[in-house]
C-alpha positions in Angstrom: 0.0 0.0 0.0 1.4 3.4 -1.0 2.0 6.2 1.5 -0.8 8.8 1.4 0.6 12.2 2.6 -2.9 13.7 2.9 -4.2 11.1 5.4 -0.9 10.6 7.2 -0.3 12.0 10.7 2.1 14.9 11.0 4.6 12.6 12.6 4.4 10.1 9.8 4.5 12.8 7.2 7.6 14.3 8.7 9.3 10.9 8.9 8.4 10.2 5.3 9.9 13.5 4.2 12.9 12.9 6.3 13.6 9.7 4.4 13.2 11.4 1.1 16.0 13.1 -0.7 15.7 16.9 -1.0 14.3 17.8 -4.4 12.8 14.4 -5.0 9.2 13.9 -5.9 8.4 12.5 -2.5 10.1 15.4 -0.7 8.2 18.0 -2.9 4.9 16.2 -2.3 5.6 16.2 1.4 6.5 19.9 1.4 3.3 20.7 -0.6 1.2 18.7 2.0 3.0 20.5 4.9 2.3 23.9 3.2 -1.4 22.9 2.6 -1.8 21.9 6.2 -0.2 25.2 7.4 -2.4 27.2 5.1 -5.5 25.4 6.3 -4.5 26.0 9.9 -3.9 29.7 9.2 -7.3 30.0 7.5 -9.0 28.3 10.5 -7.0 30.6 12.9 -8.0 33.7 10.9 -11.7 32.6 11.0 -11.5 32.1 14.7 -9.9 35.5 15.2 -12.7 37.1 13.2 -15.3 35.3 15.4 -13.4 36.4 18.5 -13.3 40.0 17.2 -17.1 39.9 16.6 -17.7 38.6 20.1 -15.5 41.4 21.5 -17.6 43.9 19.6 -20.8 42.5 21.0 -19.3 42.5 24.5 -18.2 46.1 24.1 -21.7 47.1 22.8 -23.2 45.4 25.8 -20.8 47.2 28.2 -21.7 50.5 26.6 -25.4 49.8 26.9 -24.9 48.8 30.6 -22.9 52.0 31.2 -25.7 54.0 29.6 -28.3 52.3 31.8 -26.2 52.9 34.9 -25.9 56.6 34.0 -29.7 56.8 33.5 -30.2 55.0 36.8 -27.9 57.4 38.5 -29.7 60.4 37.1 -33.0 59.0 38.2 -31.7 58.2 41.7 -30.3 61.8 41.9 -33.7 63.2 40.9 -35.5 61.0 43.5 -33.0 62.1 46.1 -33.8 65.7 45.3 -37.5 65.1 45.5 -37.1 63.3 48.8 -34.9 66.2 50.1 -37.5 68.8 49.2 -40.3 66.7 50.6 -38.5 66.4 53.9 -37.8 70.2 54.0 -41.5 70.9 53.3 -42.6 68.4 55.9 -40.3 70.1 58.4 -41.7 73.5 57.5 -45.2 72.1 57.9 -44.3 70.6 61.3 -42.8 73.9 62.5 -45.9 75.7 61.3 -48.1 73.3 63.1 -46.1 73.6 66.3 -46.2 77.4 66.0 -49.9 77.2 65.5 -50.4 74.9 68.5 -48.3 77.3 70.6 -50.2 80.3 69.5 -53.5 78.5 70.1 -52.5 77.4 73.5 -51.2 80.8 74.4 -54.4 82.5 73.3 -56.5 79.9 75.2 -54.7 80.3 78.5 -54.2 84.0 78.4 -57.8 85.1 77.8 
């Protein structure tokens, strides 16, 4: 059975080429097969790099959207804090006014 460089393992291919004389048909066939395998590996690697770059773009987009949402949430929280602050101030003013009214009412009741 003849040696088939395309189906041989890398170890067997390297051994087969090592036994061939440089410049022989077997050596050239082996080098062509090595070059084909390297090219195929580089193509697969490039495809994987493209997929990884696309995934990084998606991740960056998601991070930007998350940052935007966090900023909007911070703005809303700040507005809510301002509303709460002003409602506390108004409640305090109302409580003071109520206390003053009670004092005035008590004063006028006991001093008449």
